[in-house]
C-alpha positions in Angstrom: -45.0 28.9 11.0 -42.2 30.3 13.5 -39.3 32.0 12.7 -37.2 29.1 14.4 -39.0 26.5 12.3 -38.2 28.3 9.3 -34.8 28.8 10.2 -34.4 25.1 11.3 -35.9 24.0 7.7 -33.3 25.8 5.9 -30.5 24.4 7.8 -31.7 20.8 7.3 -32.0 21.5 3.8 -28.5 22.7 3.7 -27.3 19.5 5.3 -28.0 17.5 2.5 -25.0 16.5 0.3 -24.8 17.1 -3.0 -25.1 14.5 -5.7 -21.6 12.8 -6.4 -19.8 13.7 -9.5 -18.8 11.2 -11.9 -15.1 11.7 -11.0 -15.5 9.9 -7.9 -15.0 6.7 -9.9 -11.8 7.5 -11.2 -10.2 9.4 -7.9 -10.6 6.1 -6.1 -7.4 4.9 -4.5 -6.8 1.2 -4.7 -3.5 1.3 -2.7 -2.7 2.3 0.6 -0.3 4.9 1.0 2.3 2.4 2.7 2.0 -0.1 -0.2 2.4 2.7 -3.0 5.5 3.9 -0.9 7.0 0.4 -1.2 6.1 0.1 -4.5 7.8 3.2 -5.7 11.0 2.0 -3.5 11.4 -1.5 -4.3 10.8 -1.2 -7.9 12.5 2.3 -8.8 15.5 2.1 -6.5 17.0 -0.8 -8.4 16.1 0.8 -12.0 17.6 3.8 -10.8 20.8 2.4 -9.7 21.2 0.2 -12.6 20.7 2.9 -14.9 23.5 4.8 -13.0 25.7 1.7 -13.5 25.2 1.3 -17.2 25.6 5.1 -17.5 29.0 4.5 -15.6 29.7 1.6 -18.3 29.2 3.7 -21.2 30.9 6.8 -20.1 34.0 5.0 -18.7 34.4 2.4 -21.4 36.2 -0.8 -20.6 35.1 -2.1 -17.3 38.6 -4.1 -16.8 42.3 -3.0 -16.7 44.7 -5.9 -17.3 48.6 -5.4 -16.7 49.9 -6.9 -20.0 53.5 -7.5 -20.4 55.4 -4.6 -21.8 56.3 -6.5 -25.4 52.5 -6.6 -26.1 51.3 -4.2 -28.7 48.2 -2.1 -28.3 46.1 -4.5 -30.2 47.4 -7.5 -27.9 46.7 -5.4 -24.8 43.0 -4.6 -26.1 42.8 -8.5 -26.8 43.9 -9.4 -23.5 41.3 -6.9 -21.8 38.5 -8.2 -24.0 39.4 -12.1 -23.4 39.6 -11.5 -19.7 36.5 -9.9 -19.4 34.8 -12.5 -21.3 36.1 -15.3 -19.6 36.2 -13.6 -15.8 37.6 -16.6 -14.4 40.1 -16.2 -11.4 43.0 -18.7 -11.9 45.0 -19.4 -8.6 46.4 -22.0 -6.2 45.4 -23.2 -2.9 47.3 -23.5 0.3 48.6 -27.0 -1.2 50.0 -25.3 -4.6 47.2 -27.1 -6.7 45.7 -24.7 -9.4 42.0 -23.8 -8.8 39.7 -21.5 -10.7 36.8 -19.5 -9.8 34.0 -17.9 -11.8 33.5 -14.2 -11.3 30.4 -14.3 -14.1 28.0 -12.8 -11.3 29.7 -9.6 -11.5 29.1 -9.4 -15.2 25.5 -10.1 -15.1 25.0 -7.8 -11.7 23.3 -5.0 -13.5 21.0 -7.3 -15.2 20.1 -8.8 -12.0 18.8 -5.8 -10.7 16.7 -5.7 -13.8 15.3 -8.9 -12.8 14.7 -7.7 -9.2 12.7 -4.7 -10.1 10.5 -7.0 -12.4 10.2 -9.3 -9.3 9.2 -6.4 -7.2 6.1 -5.6 -9.4 4.7 -8.9 -9.7 2.9 -8.5 -6.4 1.5 -5.2 -7.4 0.3 -6.7 -10.6 -1.3 -9.5 -8.8 -3.2 -7.0 -6.6 -4.2 -4.9 -9.9 -5.7 -7.6 -11.8 -6.9 -10.0 -9.1 -8.3 -7.8 -6.4 -8.4 -3.9 -7.6 -11.7 -4.3 -10.0 -13.5 -5.9 -7.1 -12.2 -3.8 -4.6 -13.3 -0.5 -6.8 -16.6 -1.7 -7.0 -17.0 -2.2 -3.3 -15.6 0.9 -2.3 -18.0 2.9 -4.8 -21.0 1.1 -3.5 -20.1 1.5 0.3 -19.1 5.1 -0.5 -22.1 6.0 -2.3 -24.4 4.1 0.5 -23.0 5.8 3.2 -23.4 9.2 1.6 -27.0 8.3 1.0 -27.5 7.1 4.5 -26.5 10.5 5.7 -29.3 12.3 3.0 -31.9 9.8 4.0 -31.2 10.7 7.7 -31.5 14.4 6.9 -34.7 13.6 4.9 -36.3 11.8 7.8 -35.3 14.6 10.4 -37.2 17.1 7.9 -40.1 14.7 7.9 -40.4 14.2 11.7 -40.4 18.1 11.7 -43.1 18.5 9.8 -45.0 15.6 11.3 -44.3 17.1 14.8 -45.5 20.7 14.0 -48.4 19.2 12.7 -49.1 16.9 15.6 -52.0 18.0 18.0 -50.6 15.8 20.7 -46.8 16.2 21.6 -46.7 13.7 24.0 -48.3 11.1 21.8 -45.5 12.1 19.0 -42.5 11.4 21.1 -44.2 8.0 22.1 -44.6 7.1 18.5 -40.8 8.2 18.2 -39.5 5.8 20.8 -41.2 3.3 20.0 -40.2 3.3 16.1 -36.6 3.6 17.3 -37.1 0.6 19.8 -38.6 -1.5 16.7 -35.9 0.0 14.3 -38.5 1.6 12.1 -35.6 3.7 11.0 -33.5 1.2 9.6 -32.0 0.9 6.0 -30.6 -2.5 6.2 -28.9 -2.6 2.8 -25.5 -1.2 3.7 -25.5 -2.9 6.9 -26.2 -6.0 5.6 -23.6 -5.8 2.6 -20.9 -4.9 5.0 -22.0 -8.1 7.4 -21.8 -9.9 4.2 -18.3 -8.9 3.6 -17.2 -10.3 7.0 -17.7 -13.7 5.4 -15.6 -13.1 2.2 -12.0 -13.7 2.3 -11.0 -13.0 -1.4 -9.5 -9.5 -0.9 -7.7 -10.4 2.3 -6.1 -13.7 1.1 -4.9 -11.7 -2.1 -3.5 -8.9 -0.2 -1.8 -11.4 2.4 -0.3 -13.4 -0.7 1.0 -10.0 -2.0 2.8 -9.3 1.1 4.3 -12.6 1.4 5.4 -12.5 -2.0 7.0 -9.0 -1.6 8.5 -10.3 1.9 10.0 -13.3 -0.1 11.3 -11.3 -2.8 12.9 -8.8 -0.5 14.7 -11.8 1.4 15.8 -13.5 -1.5 17.4 -10.4 -2.9 19.0 -9.6 0.3 20.2 -13.2 0.3 21.5 -12.8 -3.2 23.5 -9.6 -2.4 25.1 -11.5 0.8 26.1 -14.4 -1.4 27.7 -11.7 -4.0 29.7 -9.9 -1.1 30.7 -13.2 0.6 32.1 -14.7 -2.5 32.8 -12.3 -5.2 32.7 -8.5 -3.7 35.8 -8.7 -1.7 37.7 -9.6 -5.0 38.6 -6.7 -7.1 41.7 -8.4 -8.7 41.9 -11.8 -10.2 44.5 -13.6 -12.2 43.4 -14.3 -16.1 44.7 -16.7 -18.6 44.8 -16.2 -22.3 46.8 -19.3 -23.1 43.7 -20.8 -24.9 43.2 -21.9 -28.4 45.8 -20.7 -30.8 47.6 -18.7 -28.1 48.2 -22.0 -26.2 51.4 -22.8 -27.6 52.9 -19.1 -27.7 55.9 -19.0 -25.4 56.1 -15.3 -24.9 52.3 -15.1 -23.3 52.7 -15.8 -19.5 50.4 -18.1 -17.9 48.7 -15.7 -15.9 47.8 -11.8 -16.4 46.6 -9.8 -13.6 43.7 -7.7 -13.9 41.7 -5.3 -12.2 38.0 -4.7 -12.0 37.4 -0.8 -12.8 33.6 -1.0 -11.8 33.9 -2.8 -8.6 33.2 0.0 -6.1 30.3 1.1 -8.2 28.9 -2.4 -7.9 29.8 -2.5 -4.4 28.0 0.7 -3.5 25.0 0.0 -5.4 24.7 -3.7 -3.7 25.1 -1.9 -0.3 22.3 0.7 -0.9 19.9 -1.8 -2.2 20.5 -4.3 0.2 20.2 -1.9 3.4 17.1 -0.3 1.9 15.5 -3.5 1.3 16.2 -4.6 4.8 14.6 -1.4 6.3 11.6 -2.1 4.1 11.1 -5.8 5.6 9.5 -4.6 8.9 7.3 -2.1 6.7 6.0 -5.3 4.8 5.2 -7.1 8.0 3.6 -4.2 9.6 1.0 -4.0 6.3 0.1 -7.5 7.0 0.0 -7.0 10.8 -2.5 -4.4 10.7 -5.2 -6.9 9.3 -5.2 -8.4 12.8 -6.9 -5.4 14.3 -10.0 -3.6 13.3 -10.3 0.2 12.3 -13.2 1.1 14.2 -13.0 4.8 14.0 -14.9 5.1 10.7 -17.8 2.8 12.0 -18.2 4.4 15.1 -18.5 8.0 13.6 -21.3 6.3 11.2 -23.1 4.5 14.1 -24.7 8.1 14.7 -27.0 6.9 11.5 -30.0 5.1 12.8 -29.3 2.5 10.2 -25.9 1.8 11.4 -25.0 -0.2 14.4 -22.1 -2.7 13.5 -20.3 -2.2 16.4 -23.0 -2.0 19.1 -24.7 -5.4 17.8 -21.0 -6.9 18.1 -21.1 -8.1 14.5 -17.5 -7.8 14.1 -15.7 -10.7 14.7 -12.3 -12.1 13.3 -10.7 -9.2 11.5 -9.1 -11.1 8.9 -11.7 -10.8 6.4 -12.6 -8.5 3.4 -14.9 -5.7 5.5 -11.4 -5.2 7.3 -9.6 -4.5 4.1 -12.4 -2.4 2.8 -12.3 -0.2 6.1 -8.6 0.2 5.5 -9.2 1.5 1.8 -12.1 3.6 3.0 -9.6 5.3 5.3 -7.4 6.1 2.4 -10.2 7.4 0.4 -11.6 9.6 3.0 -11.8 12.5 0.6 -14.1 11.1 -1.3 -16.4 10.3 1.5 -18.2 13.7 1.8 -20.5 12.8 4.9 -18.0 11.5 7.0 -16.6 14.9 7.8 -20.1 16.2 8.6 -20.9 13.5 10.8 -17.4 13.8 12.7 -18.1 17.3 13.5 -21.7 16.2 14.7 -20.0 13.6 16.7 -17.7 16.4 18.4 -20.6 18.4 19.3 -22.4 15.3 20.4 -19.3 14.7 22.9 -19.5 18.2 24.0 -23.1 18.3 24.7 -24.4 18.2 28.5 -27.6 16.0 27.9 -25.4 13.3 26.2 -28.6 10.6 27.5 -30.9 12.5 24.8 -28.5 12.4 22.1 -27.9 8.7 20.7 -28.1 9.5 16.7 -27.7 12.1 14.1 -31.5 12.0 14.1 -31.8 13.0 17.9 -29.0 15.8 17.3 -30.8 17.2 14.3 -34.1 17.1 16.3 -32.6 19.2 18.7 -31.0 21.4 16.0 -34.6 21.8 14.5 -36.0 23.4 17.7 -38.1 20.4 18.8 -36.4 20.0 22.2 -38.8 22.8 23.5 -41.8 20.3 23.3 -39.8 17.0 24.0 -40.8 15.8 27.4 -38.2 16.0 30.5 -37.4 12.6 31.7 
C-alpha cells in the first residue's frame, strides 16, 4: 500500500463524526431568537414597570392628595383622602351647568391591568410550548441525528470505494460502475429525504406558529388601544372634584359639596403607559416579520446537504408552497446549528468545491472525498 493511500485512509477515518452525546436532546432550542426576545420584552416589560409602580405606592404612601377645608381635623382630612380614593369619581358641570360625573376607576386598576397584560402576552408561548414544542423536539432530534449519520455514511462509502478501487484490476470498469451507480441512485439513503418530504404535507406546526403570532399581534394591538383609551379619557386629568357628602355626612352643613383632589401618582402612570405603548408599537413589525418569514424557503442549509449523494430535495424541485412544517423545521435547524456537527464540515467542503477548478468533476461529497483519497490519478479524463 502506497504512502498516499495510507494517508488518505487516515484522513477519511478522521473525517467521521463522533457519536452524539446525550446532552443534545437537552440543548435543543425550541424557540427562535426573535421569538425569545419578544417573550422577554412583552412579558418582562409590564412586570418590571408594575413592580416599580407598586414600589412607588408603598414608598410614597397615599396616592391622592385632597385639599380639605381649614376647619377639618387631621382625622377628617385622612378620611377625605380615603373616601375620595375609594370612589375616584369626578363631579363637574357641563357647558349648560348640569351636574355630571366621570369615573376614574381605571387609574386604580391600572397596575393590575398591566399584570393581566403580562399574563395575556405569555399565553401564546404557553400554546407553543405545550401544543407544538414536543413534536418539534422529536422532529429536530431525529433530523439532526439523521443528517450527521448521512454524513458518516458518505464517509464510510468513500472508504469502501477506495478499497474497491485499489483492489480493482480494471480502473476503467470501476469508474463505469461508479457512474452507473450514481445514475441509478444506488448511493441513496432515502429515509431522511422521505421524512422531510412528508413534512411538506404536514401543517400542524405552521398552523400553531401562525396562531401564536396572530394571538400575540392581537394582544399587542389590544393593549395599545387600551392605553390610547386611557390617555384620551383619563390620563389628561390629574385633578378632579370629589364629593364626600354621602351617607351620614349628607346633611352636615360644614362639609363643602365638592373637594378638589390631585392624583400624586399621575405622572408615574403616564410614564409607564407611554413606555409600554411605544415599545409594543415597535414590536408589532417584529411579530409581522416572524409570520412573513414563513413565506419563503430557507434553502441555505438544504443546499449544503445536497452534496450528500442521498439528499437532493432542491434539485428534484420537491419544495413547493413554503407554508408547511418543513419550513418551520428548517428555521429551527438554523437556530440549532451548534448541534448540527456535520454542517460546519460540509460547509467547508462546499467552500473548497467552489474554489476547485474542475467543478464539472465534483458534484457530491463523494466526488470530493474520492479526489481527496488520491483516486483522481486513475480516473479517466473526459
